[in-house]
C-alpha positions, 0 to 999 in steps of 0.5 A, spaced: 341 166 182 334 168 181 336 174 186 342 176 182 341 175 175 335 175 170 334 171 164 330 174 158 330 173 150 335 177 147 333 184 143 336 189 138 339 193 144 343 187 146 347 187 139 353 191 141 355 187 147 353 180 144 357 182 138 363 183 143 362 176 146 361 172 140 368 176 137 371 174 143 369 167 143 371 166 135 364 165 133 361 167 126 358 174 128 354 176 122 351 169 122 349 169 129 346 176 128 341 174 123 338 169 129 338 174 134 331 172 137 334 165 138 338 167 144 337 168 151 341 172 155 343 173 162 343 180 165 346 182 172 342 187 177 346 193 174 343 191 167 350 188 165 349 182 160 354 177 162 352 171 158 348 168 152 346 161 149 342 160 143 336 155 141 334 154 134 328 149 132 327 145 126 322 140 126 323 135 133 330 137 133 333 143 137 340 146 136 344 149 142 349 154 139 352 161 140 354 160 147 359 165 150 360 169 156 364 175 159 369 171 163 370 164 165 367 166 172 361 168 169 361 162 165 361 157 170 356 161 174 351 162 169 351 157 164 347 152 168 341 156 169 342 158 161 342 151 160 336 150 164 332 155 161 333 153 154 332 146 156 325 148 158 324 152 151 326 146 147 321 141 151 316 147 150 317 147 142 316 139 142 324 137 141 325 130 141 333 131 140 338 136 141 344 138 138 351 142 139 358 142 136 364 141 140 367 136 145 364 133 150 366 137 156 365 135 164 358 140 164 355 137 157 357 130 159 353 131 166 347 134 162 347 128 158 350 130 151 354 124 147 357 123 140 352 121 136 353 114 132 352 114 124 345 112 124 343 118 129 348 123 125 344 122 119 338 125 122 341 132 123 337 137 120 340 140 114 338 147 117 344 146 123 349 143 118 352 138 113 354 133 119 361 135 118 366 136 124 364 134 131 357 133 133 354 132 140 347 130 141 342 129 147 335 125 146 330 128 150 324 123 149 323 118 144 318 119 139 314 116 132 319 118 126 315 123 122 315 122 114 321 125 111 317 130 107 313 132 113 320 133 117 323 137 111 316 141 111 317 143 118 324 145 117 322 149 111 317 153 115 322 154 120 327 157 115 321 161 112 319 164 119 327 166 120 327 169 113 321 173 114 323 176 121 329 178 118 326 182 112 321 185 117 327 188 121 330 190 115 324 194 112 323 197 119 331 200 119 330 202 111 323 206 113 327 209 119 332 211 114 327 214 109 323 218 114 330 221 117 332 223 110 325 226 109 325 230 115 332 233 113 329 235 106 323 238 110 328 242 114 332 244 108 326 246 104 324 251 110 330 254 111 331 255 104 324 259 104 325 263 110 332 265 107 328 267 100 323 271 104 328 275 108 331 276 102 325 279 099 323 283 105 325 291 104 330 293 108 329 298 114 332 305 113 334 310 119 
């Protein structure tokens, strides 16, 4: 795997391909775009992106989501390595529990995911959802329970970080557009001045 594929964080250049993968998987493309930096992507040696999976962190909890691949063959081949990468990232972020939506399939069952009981489900961060639908969970390590106000604060800080990142991206796109408009304005003004200058020059007579 390591000699054939590489895994890295997604960037803006990956968006066209990611949109296609998410659309094929019937996922909410616009929502996923807002959290682009959550995603890791698998790239072939020729530069083709063949799969992606996201990790969103809220306090001591992590959400695995947005999983999609270019084909069933690629899904079977690269999913274990994407999962291994996200598991490392989750532990590095101090996650004690992971969540994902779906049905317990063979792969995720072997990874340790299971249906949560009611007591576990109430700990699902609001940033991940309201608890409706089918949820799976995986306990990475048991830790002391944080006070509720600290858990809420950590989740709020995480969401503010996402919002700030999106504002920066929007401002960068806006400034780029404004710079383009200004450049076109200067070119138009220069062309107009040149036209006026040529119009006032005396015509040569032969």
